[in-house]
Backbone as numpy.savetxt, mean C-alpha at the origin, in Angstrom:
# Nx Ny Nz CAx CAy CAz Cx Cy Cz
-2.04 12.47 -10.03 -3.40 12.67 -9.53 -3.63 14.16 -9.36
-4.68 14.73 -9.98 -4.87 16.16 -9.89 -5.58 16.55 -8.61
-5.58 17.85 -8.34 -6.13 18.34 -7.08 -7.63 18.07 -6.96
-8.35 18.23 -8.06 -9.79 18.03 -8.03 -10.15 16.59 -7.68
-9.45 15.65 -8.28 -9.73 14.23 -8.01 -9.49 13.90 -6.55
-8.44 14.42 -5.97 -8.08 14.09 -4.60 -9.11 14.56 -3.60
-9.86 15.60 -3.91 -10.78 16.15 -2.93 -12.20 15.65 -3.11
-12.47 14.92 -4.17 -13.83 14.48 -4.42 -14.10 13.12 -3.79
-13.97 13.06 -2.47 -14.29 11.83 -1.76 -15.33 12.09 -0.67
-15.75 13.32 -0.54 -16.70 13.68 0.50 -18.13 13.61 0.00
-19.04 13.15 0.87 -20.45 13.13 0.51 -21.17 14.33 1.10
-20.40 15.28 1.63 -20.99 16.48 2.19 -21.30 16.36 3.67
-21.17 15.17 4.23 -21.47 14.94 5.63 -20.20 15.04 6.47
-20.35 15.49 7.71 -19.20 15.62 8.61 -19.50 14.87 9.90
-18.79 13.79 10.13 -18.96 13.04 11.37 -18.18 13.72 12.49
-18.44 13.31 13.72 -17.70 13.86 14.85 -16.21 13.59 14.70
-15.90 12.41 14.16 -14.50 12.04 13.96 -13.82 13.01 13.01
-14.48 13.32 11.89 -13.89 14.22 10.90 -13.80 15.65 11.41
-14.80 16.07 12.20 -14.76 17.41 12.78 -13.57 17.55 13.73
-13.35 16.53 14.56 -12.21 16.57 15.47 -10.90 16.51 14.71
-10.85 15.70 13.66 -9.65 15.63 12.83 -9.34 16.99 12.22
-10.35 17.66 11.71 -10.16 18.98 11.12 -9.66 20.00 12.13
-10.22 19.96 13.34 -9.79 20.89 14.39 -8.34 20.63 14.80
-7.97 19.36 14.90 -6.59 19.02 15.26 -5.61 19.46 14.19
-6.00 19.26 12.94 -5.14 19.67 11.84 -4.91 21.17 11.87
-5.96 21.92 12.09 -5.84 23.37 12.14 -4.95 23.81 13.29
-5.12 23.17 14.46 -4.31 23.52 15.63 -2.83 23.26 15.38
-2.53 22.11 14.78 -1.13 21.77 14.51 -0.54 22.72 13.47
-1.31 23.01 12.45 -0.83 23.93 11.40 -0.53 25.31 11.98
-1.45 25.83 12.77 -1.25 27.15 13.35 -0.13 27.13 14.38
0.03 25.98 15.07 1.12 25.86 16.04 2.48 25.88 15.38
2.52 25.54 14.11 3.77 25.59 13.35 3.91 26.89 12.56
3.02 27.86 12.88 3.03 29.17 12.22 2.91 29.05 10.70
2.07 28.12 10.27 1.80 27.94 8.84 0.38 28.39 8.53
0.22 29.19 7.50 -1.13 29.51 7.05 -1.54 28.50 5.99
-2.78 28.57 5.58 -3.29 27.59 4.61 -2.51 27.65 3.31
-2.16 28.85 2.86 -1.44 29.00 1.61 -0.07 28.32 1.67
0.60 28.43 2.81 1.92 27.80 2.96 1.79 26.28 2.87
0.75 25.74 3.50 0.55 24.29 3.46 0.17 23.85 2.05
-0.60 24.67 1.36 -0.95 24.36 -0.04 0.30 24.29 -0.91
1.20 25.23 -0.71 2.42 25.28 -1.50 3.27 24.04 -1.25
3.34 23.61 0.01 4.17 22.46 0.38 3.59 21.14 -0.11
2.26 21.04 -0.10 1.60 19.77 -0.43 1.08 19.70 -1.87
1.05 20.84 -2.55 0.48 20.92 -3.90 -1.01 20.60 -3.88
-1.66 20.96 -2.76 -3.11 20.81 -2.65 -3.75 22.18 -2.77
-5.03 22.20 -3.09 -5.73 23.47 -3.23 -6.15 24.02 -1.87
-6.42 25.33 -1.84 -6.91 25.98 -0.62 -8.22 25.34 -0.19
-9.09 25.07 -1.18 -10.38 24.47 -0.86 -10.26 23.10 -0.23
-9.28 22.31 -0.69 -9.08 20.97 -0.14 -8.75 21.05 1.35
-7.75 21.85 1.69 -7.32 21.95 3.09 -8.39 22.60 3.94
-9.05 23.63 3.43 -10.11 24.29 4.19 -11.27 23.34 4.46
-11.62 22.52 3.46 -12.70 21.55 3.65 -12.36 20.54 4.73
-11.12 20.06 4.74 -10.71 19.08 5.75 -10.76 19.71 7.13
-10.30 20.95 7.25 -10.30 21.63 8.55 -11.72 21.93 9.02
-12.68 21.94 8.09 -14.09 22.15 8.46 -14.80 20.83 8.73
-14.07 19.71 8.62 -14.66 18.42 8.96 -15.19 17.61 7.80
-14.76 17.94 6.58 -15.19 17.16 5.43 -14.27 15.96 5.24
-14.79 14.94 4.58 -14.02 13.73 4.34 -12.87 14.03 3.38
-11.82 13.24 3.47 -10.64 13.44 2.61 -10.10 12.10 2.19
-9.35 12.09 1.11 -8.72 10.86 0.66 -7.48 10.57 1.49
-7.08 9.32 1.47 -5.88 8.90 2.20 -4.65 9.64 1.72
-4.48 9.73 0.40 -3.30 10.38 -0.18 -3.25 11.85 0.24
-4.40 12.51 0.24 -4.44 13.92 0.63 -3.98 14.10 2.07
-4.54 13.29 2.98 -4.15 13.40 4.38 -2.70 13.01 4.58
-2.24 12.02 3.85 -0.84 11.59 3.95 0.09 12.73 3.55
-0.25 13.45 2.49 0.56 14.58 2.05 0.63 15.66 3.13
-0.50 15.91 3.78 -0.55 16.95 4.82 0.30 16.55 6.02
0.17 15.30 6.46 0.96 14.83 7.60 2.45 14.87 7.28
2.81 14.50 6.07 4.22 14.51 5.66 4.75 15.94 5.64
3.94 16.87 5.15 4.37 18.27 5.08 4.52 18.88 6.46
3.65 18.48 7.39 3.71 18.99 8.76 4.77 18.27 9.59
5.32 17.18 9.03 6.35 16.38 9.71 5.87 15.89 11.08
4.68 15.30 11.08 4.12 14.77 12.31 3.64 13.34 12.07
3.46 12.62 13.16 2.97 11.24 13.06 1.45 11.25 12.98
0.90 10.15 12.51 -0.56 10.04 12.44 -1.18 10.09 13.82
-0.46 9.59 14.84 -0.97 9.60 16.20 -1.23 11.02 16.71
-0.46 11.98 16.22 -0.58 13.36 16.68 -1.80 14.08 16.12
-2.36 13.57 15.07 -3.44 14.29 14.40 -4.76 13.53 14.40
-4.71 12.21 14.43 -5.94 11.43 14.34 -6.65 11.37 15.69
-7.97 11.50 15.71 -8.73 11.37 16.96 -8.61 9.97 17.54
-9.00 9.86 18.77 -8.92 8.57 19.46 -9.85 7.56 18.79
-9.36 6.32 18.64 -10.17 5.27 18.03 -11.33 4.90 18.95
-12.49 4.66 18.34 -13.65 4.26 19.13 -14.00 2.79 18.94
-13.05 2.02 18.41 -13.26 0.59 18.25 -12.22 -0.18 19.06
-12.45 -1.46 19.24 -11.53 -2.30 20.01 -10.22 -2.48 19.25
-9.10 -2.34 19.97 -7.78 -2.52 19.39 -7.09 -3.68 20.11
-6.65 -4.67 19.34 -6.00 -5.85 19.90 -4.57 -5.92 19.37
-3.57 -6.06 20.26 -2.17 -6.15 19.79 -1.99 -7.30 18.82
-1.06 -7.12 17.89 -0.77 -8.14 16.89 0.48 -8.92 17.30
0.37 -10.22 17.25 1.53 -11.06 17.55 2.38 -11.20 16.29
3.49 -10.50 16.29 4.37 -10.52 15.11 5.76 -11.02 15.46
5.86 -11.82 16.51 7.16 -12.33 16.93 7.65 -13.41 15.97
8.95 -13.41 15.75 9.56 -14.45 14.92 10.47 -15.31 15.79
10.37 -16.61 15.63 11.17 -17.54 16.40 12.52 -17.74 15.72
13.43 -18.40 16.43 14.74 -18.70 15.84 14.57 -19.62 14.64
13.55 -20.49 14.70 13.27 -21.37 13.57 12.81 -20.59 12.35
12.00 -19.54 12.59 11.53 -18.70 11.49 12.71 -17.99 10.82
13.60 -17.44 11.65 14.76 -16.71 11.13 15.65 -17.63 10.29
15.84 -18.85 10.78 16.67 -19.82 10.04 16.01 -20.16 8.70
14.69 -20.28 8.72 13.94 -20.60 7.50 14.08 -19.46 6.48
13.97 -18.22 6.96 14.09 -17.06 6.07 15.51 -16.97 5.49
16.49 -17.21 6.33 17.88 -17.15 5.87 18.17 -18.21 4.81
17.59 -19.39 5.01 17.78 -20.47 4.03 17.19 -20.07 2.68
16.03 -19.44 2.72 15.40 -18.99 1.48 16.23 -17.90 0.80
16.76 -16.98 1.59 17.59 -15.90 1.05 18.86 -16.46 0.41
19.47 -17.45 1.07 20.69 -18.08 0.51 20.38 -18.78 -0.81
19.23 -19.46 -0.86 18.84 -20.16 -2.09 18.61 -19.16 -3.22
17.99 -18.01 -2.88 17.76 -17.00 -3.91 19.08 -16.39 -4.37
20.02 -16.23 -3.44 21.31 -15.66 -3.80 22.04 -16.45 -4.88
21.80 -17.76 -4.91 22.47 -18.61 -5.90 21.88 -18.43 -7.30
20.64 -17.98 -7.38 20.00 -17.85 -8.69 19.69 -16.40 -9.06
20.04 -15.46 -8.17 19.67 -14.06 -8.38 20.24 -13.50 -9.68
21.55 -13.69 -9.90 22.19 -13.12 -11.09 21.70 -13.79 -12.38
21.64 -15.14 -12.43 21.09 -15.77 -13.64 19.65 -15.35 -13.92
18.86 -15.21 -12.85 17.47 -14.79 -13.02 17.39 -13.37 -13.55
18.25 -12.50 -13.01 18.31 -11.11 -13.48 18.68 -11.07 -14.96
19.64 -11.91 -15.35 20.07 -11.97 -16.74 18.93 -12.45 -17.65
18.19 -13.46 -17.19 17.08 -14.00 -17.96 16.00 -12.93 -18.17
15.66 -12.23 -17.09 14.63 -11.19 -17.19 15.10 -10.07 -18.12
16.39 -9.73 -18.03 16.95 -8.71 -18.91 16.86 -9.11 -20.37
17.15 -10.38 -20.65 17.07 -10.89 -22.03 15.63 -10.84 -22.53
14.69 -11.23 -21.69 13.28 -11.21 -22.09 12.81 -9.78 -22.35
13.25 -8.84 -21.51 12.89 -7.43 -21.71 13.46 -6.90 -23.03
14.74 -7.25 -23.30 15.39 -6.78 -24.53 14.68 -7.32 -25.77
14.38 -8.62 -25.75 13.69 -9.22 -26.89 12.30 -8.62 -27.08
11.64 -8.34 -25.97 10.32 -7.73 -26.05 10.40 -6.34 -26.66
11.42 -5.57 -26.26 11.60 -4.22 -26.81 11.91 -4.29 -28.30
12.72 -5.26 -28.71 13.06 -5.40 -30.13 11.82 -5.72 -30.96
10.95 -6.56 -30.40 9.71 -6.89 -31.11 8.82 -5.67 -31.25
8.75 -4.87 -30.19 7.92 -3.67 -30.22 8.50 -2.63 -31.17
9.85 -2.55 -31.23 10.49 -1.58 -32.12 10.18 -1.86 -33.58
9.90 -3.13 -33.89 9.60 -3.48 -35.29 8.20 -3.04 -35.69
7.39 -2.65 -34.70 6.04 -2.17 -34.97 6.04 -0.65 -34.87
5.78 0.04 -35.96 5.88 1.50 -35.97 4.98 2.20 -34.97
3.84 1.63 -34.65 2.90 2.29 -33.76 2.91 1.68 -32.36
3.94 0.89 -32.06 3.99 0.25 -30.75 4.23 1.28 -29.67
3.45 1.21 -28.62 3.57 2.17 -27.52 4.51 1.63 -26.45
5.15 2.54 -25.74 6.03 2.13 -24.66 5.19 1.63 -23.50
5.80 0.77 -22.69 5.08 0.24 -21.53 4.72 1.39 -20.59
3.47 1.47 -20.13 3.06 2.57 -19.27 3.75 2.51 -17.91
3.97 3.66 -17.33 4.57 3.72 -16.01 3.55 3.26 -14.96
4.05 2.82 -13.83 3.17 2.37 -12.75 2.32 3.56 -12.28
0.99 3.48 -12.40 0.15 4.62 -12.04 -0.11 4.76 -10.55
0.34 3.79 -9.77 0.01 3.78 -8.34 0.86 4.77 -7.54
0.21 5.40 -6.57 0.92 6.28 -5.65 1.75 5.41 -4.69
3.01 5.78 -4.44 3.84 5.00 -3.49 3.17 4.84 -2.13
2.49 5.88 -1.67 1.82 5.81 -0.36 0.71 4.76 -0.37
0.04 4.59 -1.50 -1.04 3.61 -1.59 -0.49 2.19 -1.68
0.69 2.04 -2.28 1.33 0.72 -2.31 1.70 0.30 -0.89
2.27 1.24 -0.13 2.64 0.94 1.26 1.41 0.64 2.10
0.34 1.41 1.89 -0.91 1.17 2.61 -1.45 -0.22 2.31
-1.48 -0.59 1.04 -1.97 -1.91 0.66 -1.16 -3.03 1.28
0.17 -2.86 1.29 1.03 -3.86 1.92 0.73 -3.97 3.42
0.55 -2.82 4.08 0.29 -2.84 5.52 -1.04 -3.53 5.83
-2.07 -3.24 5.05 -3.38 -3.86 5.28 -3.30 -5.36 5.06
-2.61 -5.77 4.01 -2.49 -7.20 3.74 -1.69 -7.90 4.84
-0.61 -7.28 5.30 0.21 -7.86 6.36 -0.63 -8.08 7.62
-1.42 -7.07 7.98 -2.24 -7.17 9.19 -3.34 -8.21 9.00
-3.95 -8.22 7.83 -5.01 -9.20 7.56 -4.49 -10.63 7.71
-3.31 -10.88 7.14 -2.73 -12.21 7.24 -2.38 -12.56 8.68
-1.87 -11.58 9.43 -1.54 -11.81 10.83 -2.78 -12.12 11.65
-3.90 -11.53 11.25 -5.19 -11.79 11.92 -5.84 -13.07 11.41
-5.20 -13.71 10.42 -5.72 -14.95 9.82 -7.10 -14.71 9.20
-7.24 -13.60 8.50 -8.48 -13.26 7.81 -8.28 -13.42 6.30
-9.32 -13.85 5.62 -9.31 -13.88 4.16 -9.77 -12.51 3.66
-9.61 -12.30 2.36 -10.11 -11.06 1.76 -11.61 -10.94 1.98
-12.32 -12.06 1.84 -13.76 -12.07 2.04 -14.13 -11.72 3.48
-13.33 -12.22 4.43 -13.57 -11.92 5.84 -13.47 -10.41 6.11
-12.39 -9.82 5.59 -12.18 -8.39 5.79 -13.26 -7.56 5.10
-13.66 -8.00 3.93 -14.71 -7.29 3.20 -16.02 -7.31 3.99
-16.36 -8.45 4.54 -17.59 -8.58 5.31 -17.53 -7.73 6.58
-16.40 -7.80 7.29 -16.27 -7.07 8.54 -16.26 -5.55 8.34
-15.78 -5.10 7.19 -15.70 -3.66 6.93 -16.84 -3.16 6.03
-17.78 -4.06 5.71 -18.94 -3.72 4.88 -18.51 -3.23 3.50
-17.62 -4.00 2.88 -17.14 -3.70 1.53 -17.27 -4.93 0.66
-17.01 -4.75 -0.62 -16.94 -5.89 -1.54 -15.52 -6.44 -1.55
-15.38 -7.73 -1.78 -14.06 -8.36 -1.81 -13.18 -7.73 -2.89
-13.78 -7.37 -4.02 -13.00 -6.76 -5.11 -12.41 -5.43 -4.68
-13.11 -4.70 -3.84 -12.62 -3.41 -3.34 -11.40 -3.64 -2.45
-11.47 -4.65 -1.59 -10.34 -4.97 -0.71 -9.14 -5.40 -1.52
-9.37 -6.19 -2.56 -8.27 -6.64 -3.42 -7.57 -5.45 -4.09
-8.35 -4.51 -4.60 -7.77 -3.32 -5.22 -7.01 -2.49 -4.19
-7.54 -2.42 -2.98 -6.89 -1.67 -1.91 -5.54 -2.26 -1.57
-5.47 -3.59 -1.50 -4.23 -4.25 -1.09 -3.14 -4.19 -2.16
-3.50 -3.96 -3.39 -2.47 -3.85 -4.44 -2.20 -2.40 -4.82
-2.78 -1.47 -4.07 -2.45 -0.06 -4.27 -3.22 0.66 -5.34
-4.36 0.09 -5.77 -5.15 0.73 -6.81 -6.41 1.41 -6.27
-6.46 1.61 -4.97 -7.63 2.25 -4.36 -7.15 3.33 -3.41
-7.68 4.53 -3.57 -7.35 5.65 -2.68 -8.53 5.88 -1.75
-8.54 5.23 -0.58 -9.72 5.27 0.28 -9.88 6.62 0.97
-11.08 6.88 1.39 -11.33 8.08 2.19 -10.99 7.77 3.65
-10.95 8.81 4.46 -10.67 8.63 5.89 -11.75 7.76 6.53
-13.02 8.02 6.21 -14.11 7.24 6.78 -14.04 5.78 6.35
-13.68 5.55 5.10 -13.52 4.18 4.59 -12.41 3.47 5.37
-11.29 4.15 5.54 -10.15 3.55 6.22 -10.46 3.30 7.69
-11.31 4.12 8.26 -11.71 3.93 9.66 -12.43 2.60 9.83
-13.24 2.23 8.85 -13.92 0.94 8.90 -12.94 -0.21 8.75
-11.92 -0.02 7.93 -10.90 -1.06 7.75 -10.13 -1.26 9.06
-9.76 -0.16 9.71 -9.02 -0.24 10.98 -9.86 -0.96 12.03
-11.16 -0.66 12.07 -12.05 -1.30 13.04 -12.16 -2.80 12.76
-12.25 -3.16 11.48 -12.37 -4.57 11.11 -11.10 -5.34 11.44
-9.95 -4.68 11.31 -8.66 -5.32 11.60 -8.29 -5.20 13.08
-9.06 -4.40 13.81 -8.84 -4.18 15.25 -7.45 -3.62 15.54
-7.09 -2.61 14.75 -5.83 -1.91 14.94 -6.10 -0.42 15.04
-5.12 0.33 15.52 -5.25 1.77 15.57 -5.29 2.33 14.15
-6.07 3.37 13.98 -6.13 4.02 12.66 -4.74 4.49 12.24
-3.95 4.95 13.21 -2.61 5.44 12.90 -1.69 4.35 12.38
-2.03 3.09 12.66 -1.21 1.98 12.17 -1.30 1.82 10.65
-2.28 2.47 10.05 -2.48 2.37 8.60 -1.82 3.52 7.85
-0.83 4.14 8.48 -0.07 5.21 7.85 1.42 4.88 7.85
1.82 3.78 7.18 3.24 3.42 7.12 4.04 4.51 6.41
5.30 4.63 6.79 6.14 5.64 6.16 6.19 6.95 6.92
5.29 7.12 7.89 5.29 8.32 8.72 5.93 8.00 10.07
6.36 9.03 10.81 6.96 8.79 12.13 5.98 8.12 13.08
6.52 7.49 14.12 5.68 6.91 15.17 5.19 5.51 14.91
5.75 4.81 13.94 5.31 3.45 13.65 5.93 2.46 14.64
5.13 1.48 15.06 5.61 0.47 15.99 6.65 -0.42 15.31
7.68 -0.81 16.07 8.73 -1.68 15.52 8.19 -3.04 15.11
7.08 -3.45 15.73 6.51 -4.77 15.42 6.09 -4.88 13.96
5.86 -3.73 13.32 5.43 -3.79 11.92 6.56 -4.18 10.98
7.81 -4.03 11.44 8.93 -4.52 10.64 8.88 -6.05 10.54
8.63 -6.68 11.70 8.50 -8.14 11.71 7.27 -8.58 10.92
6.20 -7.77 11.01 4.98 -8.09 10.29 5.20 -8.01 8.78
6.05 -7.08 8.33 6.37 -6.94 6.91 7.14 -8.16 6.42
8.03 -8.68 7.27 8.78 -9.89 6.92 7.82 -11.06 6.73
6.88 -11.20 7.66 5.90 -12.28 7.56 5.04 -12.13 6.30
4.66 -10.89 6.00 3.84 -10.64 4.82 4.57 -10.94 3.53
5.84 -10.53 3.47 6.63 -10.80 2.27 6.89 -12.29 2.09
7.12 -12.98 3.20 7.33 -14.43 3.12 6.07 -15.11 2.59
4.91 -14.62 3.02 3.65 -15.17 2.53 3.50 -14.92 1.03
3.91 -13.73 0.57 3.85 -13.42 -0.86 4.74 -14.36 -1.66
5.95 -14.61 -1.14 6.88 -15.49 -1.83 6.34 -16.91 -1.91
5.74 -17.36 -0.81 5.18 -18.71 -0.81 4.01 -18.83 -1.78
3.20 -17.77 -1.88 2.05 -17.81 -2.78 2.48 -17.76 -4.25
3.73 -17.35 -4.50 4.24 -17.26 -5.88 4.85 -18.58 -6.35
4.89 -19.59 -5.48 5.54 -20.85 -5.85 4.91 -21.49 -7.08
3.56 -21.48 -7.15 2.88 -22.11 -8.29 3.23 -21.39 -9.59
3.29 -20.04 -9.55 3.64 -19.28 -10.75 5.07 -19.57 -11.19
5.97 -19.71 -10.20 7.37 -20.02 -10.52 7.48 -21.41 -11.14
6.75 -22.36 -10.58 6.76 -23.72 -11.12 6.20 -23.74 -12.54
5.13 -22.97 -12.77 4.53 -22.91 -14.10 5.49 -22.26 -15.09
6.18 -21.21 -14.63 7.17 -20.53 -15.46 8.27 -21.51 -15.88
8.75 -22.30 -14.92 9.80 -23.28 -15.20 9.29 -24.36 -16.16
8.07 -24.80 -15.97 7.51 -25.83 -16.83 7.40 -25.34 -18.27
6.96 -24.08 -18.44 6.84 -23.51 -19.79 8.20 -23.37 -20.45
9.21 -22.98 -19.69 10.55 -22.84 -20.26 11.11 -24.18 -20.68
10.89 -25.20 -19.86 11.37 -26.54 -20.22 10.72 -27.02 -21.50
9.40 -26.79 -21.62 8.67 -27.19 -22.83 9.15 -26.38 -24.04
9.39 -25.09 -23.83 9.87 -24.21 -24.90 11.23 -24.68 -25.42
12.12 -25.03 -24.49 13.46 -25.50 -24.87 13.37 -26.82 -25.64
12.55 -27.75 -25.16 12.43 -29.06 -25.79 11.86 -28.96 -27.21
10.80 -28.20 -27.37 10.17 -28.07 -28.69 11.05 -27.30 -29.64
11.76 -26.29 -29.12 12.65 -25.50 -29.97 13.79 -26.36 -30.51
14.35 -27.25 -29.66 15.42 -28.15 -30.10 14.92 -29.10 -31.17
13.70 -29.60 -30.97 13.12 -30.54 -31.93 12.88 -29.88 -33.28
12.46 -28.63 -33.27 12.18 -27.94 -34.53 13.46 -27.62 -35.29
14.57 -27.37 -34.55 15.86 -27.08 -35.20 16.43 -28.34 -35.82
16.32 -29.47 -35.11 16.84 -30.73 -35.63 15.97 -31.26 -36.77
């Protein structure tokens, strides 16, 4: 992602929230005896990007994440106080839940190596087919920023814990459902103002939407377990379909050989 793209999320307006954010960022930077050029060098952001944020302009999530990481501070230290209602999330796991998760892990352990071998064989055969085509292109690398993947996972985990659908979150945050879907899979780099609406809709602290930085609540570890378990459960139909196709493939292939 180039520097110009990262800074083009502002509409030219500065809310009180963004002005306070900019002032806090400047105070922290100066408190660490860093000038703007030093921060630019560390974050690979332009002088204009950082200066605009310190003047209260909107910024992208990735841009702010880079700055917080470079300053080695938590989101709580830099973000202004939330002006929306915040409700604690119940992310407790019972002994029954833990036993259920362990049973699933044990079951996966029995098929992990054969499954890995199968996927490896499919990848090799696919590469061989592509090699036979002179103009075949290599598979593109994942274009998503790691920080956006973590953000999407965190938003989805919280949404599920709140028992909200994608449509519910879209309505509460005044967005389209397709935008929320892209956000949750890491293909959307939201602005600070956009993310503020998401935090308000989820009734969580804005700082809770910065996973990977210091100061994260331990409850989010349990929330990640619940979110991943939900992902695995939602994949059951695809796994069943995959198995059905393989069974049919094996049966028809045997018949054609005989």
